[in-house]
C-alpha positions in Angstrom: 19.2 -190.6 184.7 18.3 -189.4 181.1 19.8 -186.5 179.2 17.0 -184.5 176.9 18.5 -182.6 174.2 17.2 -180.0 171.8 17.4 -180.1 168.1 20.8 -177.8 168.3 22.6 -179.9 170.8 22.0 -178.3 174.3 20.0 -179.6 177.0 16.3 -178.4 178.4 17.5 -177.2 181.0 20.2 -175.0 179.0 17.4 -173.2 177.2 15.3 -172.8 180.4 17.9 -171.2 182.3 19.0 -169.0 179.6 15.2 -168.0 179.0 14.8 -167.1 182.9 18.0 -165.1 182.6 16.9 -163.6 179.2 13.9 -162.6 180.4 15.2 -161.2 183.8 17.8 -158.9 182.3 15.2 -157.8 180.1 12.8 -156.5 182.8 16.3 -155.1 184.4 16.5 -152.5 181.4 12.6 -152.2 180.4 12.7 -150.7 184.2 15.7 -148.7 184.1 17.4 -150.3 187.0 20.7 -149.3 185.5 21.7 -146.1 186.4 23.3 -144.9 183.4 22.2 -142.3 180.7 23.1 -143.8 177.8 21.0 -147.3 178.6 18.1 -144.8 179.6 18.1 -143.4 176.4 18.4 -146.4 174.2 16.1 -149.1 174.8 18.0 -152.5 174.8 16.5 -155.7 173.4 17.8 -159.1 174.7 17.4 -161.4 171.8 19.6 -164.5 173.6 20.9 -166.2 176.0 23.0 -169.2 176.0 24.1 -170.3 179.4 27.2 -173.0 179.2 26.6 -176.5 180.4 28.3 -175.6 184.0 25.6 -172.6 184.4 28.6 -170.8 185.2 29.0 -168.4 181.9 26.2 -166.8 179.9 26.0 -165.2 176.7 24.5 -162.4 176.1 23.1 -161.6 172.5 21.7 -158.1 172.5 20.3 -155.2 170.2 19.6 -151.7 170.7 16.4 -150.2 169.2 17.0 -149.6 165.8 20.6 -150.5 165.7 21.8 -147.1 167.0 24.8 -146.5 168.6 25.8 -150.3 169.0 29.6 -149.9 170.4 28.1 -147.4 173.0 25.7 -149.6 174.3 27.8 -152.6 174.2 30.5 -150.5 176.1 27.5 -149.3 179.1 26.1 -152.9 179.7 30.2 -154.4 180.2 30.5 -151.5 182.6 27.7 -152.3 184.5 28.1 -156.3 184.6 28.3 -156.7 188.0 24.9 -154.7 188.8 23.7 -156.8 186.2 25.4 -160.2 187.7 23.9 -159.7 190.8 20.9 -158.5 189.7 19.8 -161.6 187.6 21.4 -163.9 190.4 18.6 -162.4 193.0 15.9 -163.5 190.0 17.2 -166.7 189.1 17.6 -169.1 191.2 20.8 -171.0 190.3 23.6 -172.5 192.1 26.3 -170.1 191.1 25.8 -166.5 189.7 26.7 -166.6 185.7 29.4 -164.7 184.5 27.3 -162.1 181.5 29.3 -161.4 178.3 28.0 -158.9 176.0 27.6 -159.5 172.7 26.1 -157.7 169.9 23.4 -159.7 168.0 24.2 -160.4 164.2 21.0 -161.9 163.3 19.2 -159.3 162.3 21.7 -157.5 159.7 22.3 -161.3 158.5 18.5 -161.2 157.7 18.4 -158.1 156.4 21.1 -159.1 153.7 19.8 -162.4 152.9 16.4 -160.8 152.3 18.2 -158.1 149.8 20.1 -161.2 148.2 16.4 -163.1 147.7 14.9 -159.5 145.8 17.6 -158.9 143.7 17.4 -158.8 140.0 19.8 -161.5 139.2 17.9 -163.9 141.6 14.3 -162.9 140.5 15.6 -163.5 136.5 16.6 -167.2 138.2 13.5 -167.3 139.3 11.5 -166.8 136.3 14.0 -169.1 134.6 12.7 -172.0 136.6 8.9 -171.1 136.3 9.4 -171.4 132.2 11.4 -174.7 132.4 
């Protein structure tokens, strides 16, 4: 049997199931199926889902809109993880219902930091020096 790997070392199957879980969670949160006042007032983006090789664990990376009340939103998601697990299991057909672990997505913050560094005067001076040479 041939095992297909992606560039990141995860199989295509893991990536595909992760995308299905991400879409299911996004739909559940967008429709307001979770009866939580905080989640109703704070839109949440599900940016990525990484599945374990046995598909029993899913690490869900989320980011509240505009980064508002990140810790409170994360806590609310963790409180409702059993309900979310059940709903995802209904929408994504796998042998086991994956246990959901919610984490904040820091990639946007890291991207902003790198952008600020690249736009800093010191880097701009270095780039001007390279153009003159």
